[in-house]
N, C-alpha and C positions, 0 to 999 in steps of 0.2 A: 539480727534482723528477723522479725517475725514473718509468718507466712503471708499475711495480708500485705505487708510492705514489699516482700519479694514478688508476690503476684502483681502488685501495682507496678513495680519496676520492670518486670518482664513485659507487661502490657505496653508500657511506654516505649521500651526498647523495640518491641515487635512493630508498634505503630510507626516509630521513626524509621525503621528499616523498610517497612512497606512504602512509606512516602518516598524514600530514597530510590527504591527499586522501581516504583511506578513512574516517578518523575524522570528517571533516566531513560525510560523507553520512549519518551516523547521529544527528546532533544535532537537537534539537527547535528549530524556528525561534524567533528572539528574540521575546519577548513572549507566547509560548504556554506552557501548562502541561499536562502529561499528567494525567489523572484519577488521584486517589489512592483508596484503599479499593477498588482494582480487584480483581476476583475472576475469575481465569482459568478456573476451573471453570464459572462461569456464562457466560463469554464464549465458551468453545469451542463448536464446532458450525458450522453453515452460515449465512452471511450473504449477502444479496443486495445487489449494488451498485445503488443507486437513482440517484445522480448522481455525477459525477466531473469534476474538471478534466482535460481531455483530455491524454493523454500518449502517447508513441510506442509503448510496450509494450502498450497496450490499444486503440489506435486502430482503429476499425472493428469492435470486438467488441460483441456484444449478449449478453443472458442471462448476465451476469457474476456469478459467485459466488466467495466465499472461504470455505474450510472450514478450521477450526483444531482441533487435537487435542493433548492433552498426551502427551509421550513420556516413557519411563521415566527418562531422564536429566535431567528437568526442563525441557527445551526444548519448543518448540511446533512441531508440524508444520504446514505451510501448503500448501494446494492451492488455487490460483487457476484458475478455468475460465471460458471465454467462447466464444461461437459466432461464427465468422467467416463471414458470409453471402457474401462474395466468393468464398471457396473452398468453401463449403458444408461446413464441418467444425468440430469442437470443437478448441480450443487450450487447453492447460493448462501450468501451471508449478508445480513442487513446490519447496518451500523449507523452511528451518528458521529459527525465530525464538528469540532469547535476550533475556531481560530486561536492560535497560540499568542498572536500579537494583534496588530491592526488587521482589519479585513482586506487591506491592500497588500498584505504580505502572504505569499503562498506557503504558509507553514501552519499545519493543523494537527490536532490530536484526534485520532479515530478510535472509537470504542465499538466493539462488536458484542461485548458482554461486560457489564459493570462489575468491578471498578477498574478493569484493565483497559489500557488504551496504548496506542503506538503512534509514533510520529509519522506524518505524511508531509513530505517537503517537496514542493515543486521547485526544482533547481535549474530547469531549462524549459523554455516555452516559446512556441511560435506566437510572438506577441502581436503580430499583424492579423492572423486569422484564427488563432487558438486551434490549429489543426494537429499539432503534435506537442508532446510534453515529455520531459525527463523527470522522474520522481524517485526520491530517496526515502528510505525508511529511517529508523533511528540509528542505524549503523551502516557501514558500507557492505554489509551482507544482504542488503535489500535494495533493489534497483528495478525500476520498470520503465520501459519505453512505451508510450501510449500514443494512439492516433485516433482520429475521428472516423477513420475508415479501417477495415480489416487488413489492408495492405498499405504499407508506407514505402514510398520510393526509396530504392536502394541507397542513393546518394545522401538522402536526408537521414536514413537509418545509420549509415556509416559515420556521418557527421556527429550524431548523438553518441554513438559508441566511442568515438575519439574524444568527445568532450567528457564522457564518463571515465575514460582511461586517464586523462589529464587530472581528473579529480580523485584518482586513487582507487577506483572500483575494479574488481577482478573481472574485467570484461571478457576474458577467455572462457569464463564460466557462464556467460549469458546463454539462455536457451530461446529458441524461436518458438513462438506460440502458433499452433495450427489454427486456421480459420476457414479451411475448405469444407469438403464433405465430412460429415460425422460418421465414423466407423466404430462399431462396437467390437471389442475383443470377444472371442468366443466365450460364452457363459456355460458351455457344456463341460462335462467332467463329473467327478463325484460330487454328490449333494448330500448334505447331512440332514 
């Protein structure tokens, strides 16, 4: 095999693997179903993160919110925001979400930087008032309990935790997200 043929074969292999890897990050975990009769008009707006399975991109953040809005092209704008008390500053990430199926199914792919995206699957929802939601990522390592208010009634929170437990999430690892006063950790000490 000559170098051009080998190079072409490697490019195809790399492209194939990239598609497999990227595609796998959007799938809903086995055994879960996204809500149907989903209404993005009612879902849009600001949501407060009440609890989450800790992950590297949110570690150490409090006062976390996610704001969703419809764009003219039918996609959904995403603004995730949280307070980093170690640095005493707000951090935010802007992205775009597209529906994976019909717009009446709460399963989307969210991208914060192209070409990478991750699954966002609404697996539980207060269908009457759209006041709380249970959201999974592409695996059971990612779970969020969201509410329209910074505090969610303890009985509702417990009901969502139990639902997540039944679905196989490691609920003992959930962390509560603070939404009270913001306090900065001391920034004093050696400076370089």
